[in-house]
C-alpha positions in Angstrom: -1.0 -23.6 46.0 -2.2 -21.0 42.8 -5.4 -22.1 40.9 -4.8 -20.8 37.8 -8.5 -21.0 37.2 -9.2 -18.2 39.8 -10.3 -15.1 38.4 -7.4 -13.4 39.9 -5.1 -15.2 37.4 -7.4 -15.0 34.6 -5.2 -13.8 31.7 -7.4 -14.4 28.7 -7.3 -10.5 28.2 -3.6 -10.9 27.2 -4.1 -13.0 24.4 -7.2 -10.9 23.4 -5.1 -7.5 23.3 -2.3 -9.5 21.7 -4.6 -10.7 18.8 -6.2 -7.2 18.4 -2.8 -5.7 18.2 -1.7 -8.1 15.5 -4.6 -7.2 13.6 -4.0 -3.4 13.7 -0.3 -3.8 13.2 -0.4 -6.0 9.8 -2.2 -3.3 7.9 0.6 -0.8 8.9 3.4 -2.7 7.6 4.4 -1.3 4.1 7.4 -0.5 2.2 7.4 2.4 -0.5 10.3 2.2 -2.8 11.5 5.3 -4.8 13.6 5.2 -7.4 14.0 6.1 -11.0 15.3 2.9 -12.0 13.0 0.3 -13.1 15.8 -2.3 -12.5 16.1 -1.3 -8.9 12.3 -1.8 -8.4 12.3 -5.3 -10.0 15.6 -6.4 -8.0 13.6 -5.1 -5.1 10.4 -7.1 -5.3 12.3 -10.3 -6.0 14.3 -10.0 -3.1 11.3 -9.4 -1.3 9.4 -12.2 -2.2 10.7 -14.4 0.6 10.7 -11.5 3.3 8.0 -11.4 6.1 7.7 -9.3 9.4 5.9 -11.0 12.4 4.7 -13.8 10.1 3.4 -11.3 7.1 4.2 -10.3 4.0 5.4 -6.3 3.4 2.8 -4.7 1.2 4.8 -2.9 -1.3 4.4 0.5 -3.3 6.6 2.1 -6.1 7.2 5.6 -6.9 9.6 6.6 -9.9 10.1 10.5 -9.3 10.3 13.1 -6.4 7.0 14.7 -7.7 5.2 11.1 -8.0 6.2 10.4 -4.3 5.2 13.7 -3.0 1.5 13.2 -4.9 1.7 9.4 -3.6 2.6 10.8 0.0 0.0 13.5 0.1 -2.9 10.4 0.0 -0.8 7.3 1.7 1.2 9.1 4.2 -0.1 7.5 7.4 0.2 3.8 5.6 4.0 3.5 4.7 6.2 2.0 7.5 9.5 2.2 5.4 10.6 4.1 2.4 13.7 3.1 0.4 14.5 6.2 -1.0 16.9 6.8 -3.8 18.9 10.4 -3.7 19.7 11.1 -7.5 16.5 11.3 -9.6 15.6 14.1 -11.4 18.1 16.6 -10.1 21.2 15.5 -7.7 18.7 16.3 -4.4 15.3 15.0 -5.4 15.5 12.3 -2.3 16.5 15.0 0.1 13.9 17.3 -1.1 11.3 14.2 -0.3 12.8 13.8 3.1 12.1 17.4 4.1 8.8 17.3 2.5 8.0 14.2 4.9 9.3 15.3 8.1 8.8 19.5 7.5 5.5 19.3 5.6 3.6 16.1 6.1 5.2 16.5 9.9 5.5 12.5 9.6 8.4 11.6 12.1 7.1 8.0 12.4 8.1 6.7 9.0 11.2 4.9 8.7 13.5 6.5 5.9 16.7 4.7 4.1 18.4 6.8 1.9 20.0 4.4 -0.9 22.0 5.9 -3.4 24.1 5.1 -6.2 26.2 8.2 -6.5 27.5 8.5 -3.0 29.5 11.6 -3.9 26.4 13.4 -5.0 24.9 13.2 -1.3 28.1 12.6 1.2 26.8 10.4 4.1 28.4 12.6 6.7 26.6 15.6 5.5 23.3 13.4 4.8 23.1 12.0 7.9 23.8 15.0 9.8 21.7 17.2 8.2 18.6 15.1 7.1 16.3 13.2 9.3 16.8 9.9 7.9 17.2 6.5 9.6 19.9 4.6 7.6 21.9 5.5 4.5 23.0 2.6 2.2 25.2 2.5 -1.0 23.6 0.5 -3.5 26.8 -1.4 -4.4 27.1 -2.2 -0.6 23.3 -3.2 -0.2 23.4 -6.9 -0.2 20.3 -9.1 0.4 21.4 -9.7 3.9 22.0 -6.2 4.7 18.7 -5.1 3.2 16.9 -7.7 5.4 19.0 -6.5 8.2 17.8 -2.7 7.2 14.3 -3.8 7.0 13.8 -5.7 10.3 15.7 -3.4 12.3 13.5 -0.4 10.8 9.8 -2.4 11.2 10.7 -2.8 14.8 11.6 0.8 15.2 8.4 1.7 13.5 6.1 -0.9 15.3 7.5 0.4 18.6 7.1 4.0 17.8 3.0 3.0 16.8 2.8 1.1 19.8 4.3 4.4 22.0 2.1 6.8 20.1 -1.2 4.4 20.7 -0.4 4.0 24.1 -0.1 8.1 24.6 -3.2 8.8 22.7 -4.8 6.3 24.8 -3.6 8.3 27.9 -4.8 11.7 26.4 -8.4 10.1 26.0 
């Protein structure tokens, strides 16, 4: 019979690692809402009041234009998990310009980008999903509370997993 007090079966290190990883992850789960419509920000905040991931609320940031978003990301690039990004703001492709900046200039392929558009004709889904490195595309009219939650959960899980892979890779490189 196995004695779980035996030193070979000491599993305390697992709970310690789990607690350390949880502490690291909690500070990483954040959302940037990018939209030129203040009502979209208010509604998103209202919807997210009851949302949590792994027992924690998301830290939510807000920007209202392409330029403001790029300036914000210059400082907070590493701290954003998901971006809910409107396509049409100052011009018809403001959101797409932000995607290009994130992926090409910042070289950030970890952040999950969900495009939300109220004008799908300005940025047709087929073209956008094929030509831009985004993770989801939603029309504002189709984005119910449940669909937003689903998109956020799946994006946060993907983000969490990518961060874990990155950390393991970096540990092996040391």
